[in-house]
N, C-alpha and C positions, 0 to 999 in steps of 0.2 A: 204705815211706815214705808218710805220709798226704798226701793231695791237699787243698789249700785249696778250700773250697766255701762258697758263700753260705748253704748250709743249716746250716752249723755255728754261725754267729753271726747269728741273725735280727735284722734292723734294726727299730727301732721306727718305725712310720709315724705321722707327724703328720697330723691331719685338714686343717690349713691349711698352705699353702706358706709358706716363710719369706720375708719381705719383704727384698729385698736392694737396693732402690733407694729413693730419696726422691721417688717420684712423687706428684703431687698427687692428692687424692681425686677420684673420678669426678664428672662433672656431676650424675648422679643422686643420689649421696651428698650433695653440696653442697646440692642443691635440697631434699632431705629434711631436712637439718639446718636450713636456713633456714625451712622450713615449720614445723618443730617449735619453733624459737625464736619465730616469729611467733605461733603458737598459745599458747605459754606467756605471752608478753607480753600478748596480748589477754585471756587468763584472769585475769591480774593486774589488768588494767583493769576487768574485770567486778567483781572483789572490791573495788576502790576505789570504784566507783560504788555498790555495795551498802552499803559503809561510809559513803559520803557521805549516802545516804538514811537510814541508821540513826542517824547523828549529826546530824540536821537541827536539833536544839535547841542544840547547841554549834556556833556559827556558824564559829569559826576552824578547828575540826577538820573540819567539813563542807566548808569552802572548800579546805582542803589536799587532801582526798580527791577533791573534784570537779575541781580543777586537775590533779591527777595522772591522773585518769580521762580528761580531755580531751587531755592531752599524750601519753599512752602510744600512741595509734594512730599518730601521726606517728613516734614513736621506733620502733615495731614495723615500720613500712613501711621506714624507713631501714635498720634492721638486717636486714630480710628481703632487701632489694635489694643489700646489701653482700656481696661474695664473700669468700673467704678472703684473707688477706694475701698480697701478691705476694712472690716470692722476690727477695732482693737479689742482683743480678748484679754480679760484679766486671768493671768495664769496663777494658780494657787501653788506656791512653792512651799516646800517643807521648811518649817521653822522649828528648829530643835530648841525647846525650852527646857532649862535644867530641872524644873519641877515635874516634868513629864517623862523623864528618862528612867528606864528600868535599871535596877541594880544588876551589876554583873555577878554571876554565880561562878564558882570554880567548876570547871568541866573535867571529866575523866577522859584521858586519852589512852586507848588500848593499842599497844604496838603489836603487830602480828608477826 
């Protein structure tokens, strides 16, 4: 009678473990993502400023690029300081059901 062995059916090994929870990304990953988002936004700002200087003869187009180039730093900072969205928590609120209410008993009050 053959004996079962792990040598008979080798299991495939995965290089990364399987994620079984919905844990939030680590703070380091969040920070790296925010830095990347900030760098991309500031790179787009540089493009807008260069376009504003390239189109200096078309005033309306230059103004659009210049305004976008001046507003993007503020947007980049707000986006970089913003963290990931918070998880929505289900709050268990008290629900008074009439069938579960205790009866009121008369109480004695002692005046002193």
